[in-house]
C-alpha positions as CSV (number, residue, x, y, z in Angstrom):
1,X,-1.7,-13.7,2.9
2,X,-3.5,-12.2,-0.1
3,X,-2.0,-8.9,-1.4
4,X,-2.8,-6.6,-4.4
5,X,0.2,-4.7,-5.7
6,X,-0.5,-1.7,-7.9
7,X,2.6,-0.3,-9.7
8,X,3.3,0.9,-13.2
9,X,6.9,-0.4,-13.0
10,X,7.0,-4.1,-14.1
11,X,10.4,-4.7,-12.5
12,X,9.1,-3.4,-9.1
13,X,6.0,-5.7,-9.5
14,X,8.3,-8.7,-10.1
15,X,10.7,-7.8,-7.2
16,X,7.9,-7.5,-4.7
17,X,6.4,-10.8,-5.9
18,X,9.8,-12.5,-5.5
19,X,10.2,-11.0,-2.0
20,X,6.8,-12.2,-1.0
21,X,7.1,-15.7,-2.4
22,X,4.6,-18.1,-0.6
23,X,2.0,-15.4,-0.5
24,X,-0.7,-14.6,-3.1
25,X,0.4,-11.4,-4.8
26,X,-1.9,-10.1,-7.5
27,X,-0.4,-7.5,-9.7
28,X,-2.0,-4.5,-11.4
29,X,-0.4,-1.7,-13.5
30,X,-3.2,0.8,-13.1
31,X,-5.7,2.1,-10.5
32,X,-8.6,1.3,-12.8
33,X,-7.5,-2.3,-13.2
34,X,-7.0,-2.5,-9.4
35,X,-10.6,-1.3,-8.7
36,X,-11.9,-4.0,-11.1
37,X,-9.8,-6.7,-9.4
38,X,-11.1,-5.5,-5.9
39,X,-14.7,-5.5,-7.1
40,X,-14.4,-9.1,-8.4
41,X,-13.2,-10.3,-4.9
42,X,-12.3,-12.0,-2.8
43,X,-11.0,-9.3,-0.4
44,X,-7.3,-8.6,0.0
45,X,-5.4,-8.6,3.3
46,X,-3.2,-5.7,2.1
47,X,-3.0,-3.3,-0.8
48,X,0.6,-2.4,-1.9
49,X,0.4,1.0,-3.8
50,X,3.1,2.9,-5.7
51,X,2.9,6.5,-4.5
52,X,3.4,8.0,-8.0
53,X,1.3,6.4,-10.7
54,X,0.3,8.1,-14.0
55,X,-2.8,10.2,-13.3
56,X,-2.9,10.0,-9.5
57,X,-1.0,10.0,-6.2
58,X,-1.1,7.4,-3.5
59,X,-3.2,9.8,-1.3
60,X,-5.7,10.2,-4.1
61,X,-6.0,6.5,-4.6
62,X,-6.6,6.0,-0.8
63,X,-9.5,8.4,-1.0
64,X,-10.9,6.4,-4.0
65,X,-10.6,3.2,-2.0
66,X,-12.6,4.8,0.8
67,X,-15.3,5.5,-1.7
68,X,-15.2,2.0,-3.0
69,X,-15.7,0.6,0.6
70,X,-12.2,-0.7,1.1
71,X,-11.4,1.5,4.1
72,X,-10.7,-1.5,6.3
73,X,-7.8,-2.8,4.2
74,X,-4.3,-1.6,5.2
75,X,-2.4,0.2,2.4
76,X,1.3,0.0,2.1
77,X,2.6,2.9,0.0
78,X,5.7,2.1,-2.0
79,X,8.0,5.0,-3.1
80,X,11.4,5.3,-4.6
81,X,11.6,9.0,-4.1
82,X,9.2,10.3,-1.4
83,X,10.2,10.7,2.3
84,X,8.0,9.7,5.2
85,X,7.3,13.4,5.7
86,X,6.2,13.9,2.1
87,X,3.9,10.9,2.3
88,X,2.4,12.0,5.7
89,X,1.8,15.5,4.4
90,X,0.2,14.3,1.2
91,X,-2.1,11.9,3.0
92,X,-2.9,14.4,5.8
93,X,-3.9,17.1,3.3
94,X,-6.1,14.6,1.4
95,X,-7.8,13.3,4.5
96,X,-6.0,10.0,4.8
97,X,-3.7,10.3,7.8
98,X,-2.2,7.4,9.9
99,X,1.4,6.7,8.9
100,X,4.0,4.1,9.7
101,X,7.5,4.7,8.1
102,X,9.8,2.0,6.9
103,X,13.4,2.7,5.8
104,X,13.4,2.5,2.0
105,X,16.9,1.2,1.9
106,X,15.9,-2.0,3.7
107,X,13.3,-3.4,1.3
108,X,15.3,-6.4,0.1
109,X,16.7,-7.3,3.6
110,X,15.5,-10.6,5.1
111,X,11.8,-10.5,6.1
112,X,11.8,-6.7,6.2
113,X,8.9,-6.1,3.8
114,X,6.8,-8.9,5.3
115,X,7.5,-7.6,8.8
116,X,6.4,-4.1,7.8
117,X,3.2,-5.5,6.1
118,X,2.4,-7.4,9.3
119,X,2.9,-4.2,11.3
120,X,0.5,-2.4,9.0
121,X,-2.1,-5.1,9.5
122,X,-1.7,-5.0,13.3
123,X,-1.8,-1.2,13.2
124,X,-5.0,-1.2,11.2
125,X,-6.6,-3.9,13.4
126,X,-5.9,-1.8,16.5
127,X,-7.5,1.2,14.8
128,X,-10.6,-0.8,13.9
129,X,-10.8,-2.2,17.4
130,X,-10.9,1.4,18.7
131,X,-13.6,2.2,16.2
132,X,-11.4,4.4,13.9
133,X,-12.3,3.5,10.3
134,X,-11.2,4.9,7.0
135,X,-7.7,5.6,8.1
136,X,-4.9,3.6,6.6
137,X,-1.5,2.8,8.0
138,X,1.1,3.8,5.3
139,X,4.6,2.5,4.9
140,X,7.2,4.1,2.7
141,X,9.1,1.3,1.0
142,X,11.2,2.2,-2.0
143,X,11.4,-0.4,-4.7
144,X,12.5,1.7,-7.6
145,X,12.0,4.9,-9.4
146,X,8.5,5.6,-9.8
């Protein structure tokens, strides 16, 4: 599986890469850099996105991805402080609903992150099969503080 992980916290980037060993995890520390990586291709199976990055929120980033034509790629929102309700509210108000919640205290447990990513992929595939595009499944997976 090929994943793009966008996070301004280097230790969170390293931890997720360690958890997903055996998969191709490309790291980016900014939204702008992530867009450039996406434009260069090839396509990613999943985007892992920190909810709170300097200059934008996860919901704002999702809207930008729609504009970039990446509306078919599942997004997993990583948050150390936001609840599922906060994420859902933020995404709903910005026009990016469609949420799946993962208990943030289980991130490092055996196969938990991988299982939730696979669930997001399946959720997005089902939406696409039904003809619902532009809506991302979102998981709240805490990895650290920001």
